[in-house]
N, C-alpha and C positions, 0 to 999 in steps of 0.2 A: 712510605705512606703516600707521596705524591711525586709524579712524573711531571716535570716542566718544560715546556720548548719555548724558544725564543731565538730571534735572529738579531743582528746588531748591525752598527756602523763600525768602521774601523776602530780599533783600539788605540786611539791617539788624541793628543792634546785633551779638550774639555770633555770630549764625547767618551774618550777612554776612563777618565775619572768618573763620569755619571755612569757609566754602564758597569764598571766595577764596584761603585757605591751600591748599585741595585742588585746585583749578582750577590755580594756579600751578605746583603740584607735577606736574601731568598735562603741562603745557606744558614742565616742564625734564626730564622723564623721557621723553616722546615729543615731539621737536621736530619741527614740521611736521604734526603730528595735525590732523585734523578734530575738532572738539570741538562736538556740538550741543546747545545750550541749549533743552530742550524745554518747552513751556507758556509761561506768562505769570505774572508777578509784580511786585512793587516792586523796582526795581533791576536787572531783568533786564539794559534796555538799556545801562545805564551799565556792567554787568560784561562785557556782549558787546564793547562798544567799548574797554575796556581791557585786556581779557585775550584778545581776538581770537576770540571765541567766534561760531558761526553760530546765530541765533536762528531758532527754529522755534515760532510761537506757536499754529497751530492744532492742538491735541492734543485726543482726545475725552477726557472725564471722566466718572467714576463717579456715581452719584446724590448722593455726598457731596461731589463737586468735586474729588476727587483724579484725578492722570492716569492714565490707563488703560495698562497695560502692552502690549496688543496694539497700541494707537495710536502708542506710544512708538517699538516696534521697527519696524513699518510704516513710519512716517515717517523713522525713521532709515536704514532700508533703502534707500528711495527715493533718498536723498540721498547715502550712503556711496559713496566712490571708492578706498578702500583694501581690500586683502586682508584684514585683520584688523579686527576690530570688538569693541567693548566697551560694556558698561552698567555705570555704577559710581555709587554713591550719592555725592552732592554734598559730603558731609564726610569723604571718604577722602583721605588723603594717600597718594601713591605715592612709591617710591624706584626708582631704576634698577635693583635687583634685580628687580623686576617685569618690566621690560622683557627682561632676561636670561633669565627662567624663560619667557616667552612664547616667545621666538626658539628655545629649546630643545626645546620640544614638536616630537616628529618626526613626528606625523601629518598628512596633507593636510587633515583637519577635526577639530576637537576644540573641546572647552570647557575652560577653565582658569579654577579658583576658588582663592581663598584665605582663611584664617581671618583675622579682624580682630583686631587689638591695640589695645585701649582705653587712650588716655591723655590726661591733661589738657593742653591747649594754650590758652591765653588770648592770647596775642601774635599779631600778624601774622608770617608766615615771610618772610624775605628769601632766596629760592632763586637770587637773583645773587651770593651768597656761596658760595665754592667750598667750603666746608666744612659747607654746610646740612645735607647727608645726614649725615655723620660726627655731627654734633651731636644730630641729631634720633633717630638710632639708639641713641646712647648715652643719651639721655632715655627712648628705649622699653625700653631693657635694664633701666634703674634702676627704673623706676617704671610700665612698661606691664603690661596684664594681657591675656593672650591669652584670648580668647571660645570656647567651644565650637563646633562648626562647623554649628550650626543657624541662625544669623544671617548670611547671606552678603550681603556688599557690593559685590562685584567679580566681574563675568563679562567673561571675555575669549575670543574665539573666533576660529576661521577655518573658512571653508567654511558651507555649509547646516547648520543645529543643529536648529531647530525649524520643522516644518511649519505648525503652527497655534498661535498664543498665545492663551488666552482673556481674556476682557476683565476680567482681575484689577485692582486698583488698587495702586499702589506707594505707599510710606509707610506701610503697614500689613503685618501679617506674613503669612506662607506664600508668597506668590508666588515669593519667591526659592529656596525648597524646591521647589517644581514645576518651575522651570527645570532644576534637576539631575536629578529623574527623568524628565523629557520628554526629556532629551539622551540619558541612558541607555537609555530605552525606544526611541529610535530608533536604538542602535545606535553613538551619538556617543561616542569616549573622552572620559571627564572626568578631567581632571588636578587633584590638590590640589598645590598649589604652597607651600604654608605653611611647609615646612621651609626653602625657599629664599628667600621673600618674603611679609612680611606686609602686609595692608591695615592702614594706621594710621588707626584711627577717632578722632576728636576728642570726647572726652566732651561732653555736652550734656543737658539737662534734656528732658523732654517735655511741657512746659505748652503747646505749642501743639496737642497731640492730647488729644480728650475721654477722660478716663479715663488720661491719663498713660501710663507705659510699659506697663502692663497693657493700656490701651486699643488701643495699637498693636499689641500681640503678640496679644492675643486678643479684641478687640473685635468690633462687628457686621460691619465691613468685612473683618477678617481671617477671621471665621468664613465670611463669603461667599467669599473667596478660596479657603477650603478646599474649599467646594462646587463652585466652577468647577474646581478641580484634580482632581474626582473621589473625593474623601475623604481622611483622613488617611495611607493607605497610600501616596499618590502624593506625599508631602512627604518628600525625602530632604535629607540633611544632607551636608556636605563629607565626612565619614568614609565616605559611600555611594559617593564616586568610585572608580573602577575603577584608576586609575594615581595614582601620586604622584611628585613630583620629590624626590630626596635628594641629598646630597652625593656620593653614587657616582654618581647619574645615574636614569634612569626605572625604576620597578619597579612590578609590580603592589601593589594597596592592600588587598585582603580585608577592608574595613571597619575598617581599624585594628585587625586582629588578633582581632575579635569574630566568632567562627564562627557563632554563633547568627544574628546580624544578618546576616552574609554568606549565608547560607541562605535567610533571609527575603527579601533583596533580590532573589535569583535567582528564588524562587517569584514575588514580585511582578511583575518584569519579564517573565516570562512567563504574566501573566495569571491566576495560580493563587491560591489562598488562601494566606494569610500563614502559618499554621500550617505548619512545617517537619518532615519525618521526621527520624529520627535520622541515617539514612544519608547524607542530604544535608549534614547539619551536620558529620558525621564527616569527609566528604569535602573540607568548605571548613577543618575544622581541621588535615587531614593536609596541604594545601597551604600554609597559614601555618606550620607546623611545619618543612615542607622548605624553604620561603624563610628561615627563620630558620637553618637548617642551613647553606644557601649562605651566609650571612654568617659561619659559624664558630661558631654556638650549636647545638651538637648535643644537649644534655641535653633540650630540649623535645620532640625528634623521638624519642628514646629513650623518652621516658615517654608516648607517645601510647597504648601499650595500656592504661597506668594511666587514662589521661584517658577511653579508651572505656569500659573496665569500668565506671568511676563514672557515665557517663552512663546505661550500660544498667541500672545499679542504681536509679538515679533514676527510671526510667521503669516499673519494676515496681510 
C-alpha cells in the first residue's frame, strides 16, 4: 500500500525507545508497508532486523553532517514500489485514523499533512495488545497538547508532488514548511487531516542539537534551509493547506478562516508581492462566511457588510 521513508537518531537510551515505538506503530497501522531507514547510525542494523526495515545507508549529508532532504526523497523514490508514499519523523506514533484519512482523500495526486500532538511517553509500546490504540488515544486526550501547524512531522502523498527538492537538511527547521509551499505552488491539493487524525509526537529534549530547541528551529542550518527555500514567504504551515478533512468530509480550508492570510497565500502562489489589496481579502472573507453559512451559521454572512465597512475605515 505505502512506502515510507525516515531517518533517525542513534537507537540508544530514550531516543531508541521513542523511535522503536514509532516504527512499531507504523507497522501496525500500515501492514506490509515498505519502511526505508535512511542514513547510518548506532543501532540502525539491529532496528532494521527487528522491525523489518529496509536500510539505505548511502544518503548525502549537509556540511553539518545532517541528511539532506533531496537525497532522502531521491533514494526513497528509486526504491518505492507502492502508489502511496510518505516521509515521517522517526518519533511520530501513528494510529489507524491516519490510514483511514489517507484513503479518504479523493484526489489522484495530493499531499496529506496533520498537526502533531505532544505527549509524554517513556515506556515501550506493546502494539500487539489489541487495546493499544484506545489506551494511547485516551492518554492523548487527557494530557496531550496539539501544536500549531508550523511544525510538521508527517507527509503522506500520492502521485508526483515535487519537481525538485532543494538540498535542505532534515532535523532542523523550515524544510517541512517549504514542502507545503512547493506542493501548493505546483497545483497539488494539500489536505489537512488534523481533525481526523493527529501525529502523536513523543516529547523529548534537544540536547543533541547545538543551541537546543532554539538551535533546531532557528539556528544556522535552519536559516540556510530558509535561503534554499527562496525566503520566508515560501514557508507555509498546515493552516495554509487548501483542503481539510472534517467529520462531514472534505471541504475547502481558507487558511483556517483567516482571510488576510488567505489573500497573502494567493498572492505568494501567483509570484506577487505578499501585500494584499482589500478587494482580495474581502473576496476571501466572503468565501469563508459563505462556507460557514452552508453549515448553518448565517450570522457571519449577514454581518459581512459591517466587516467590510470596518476594513475600509481602517485603511483610510
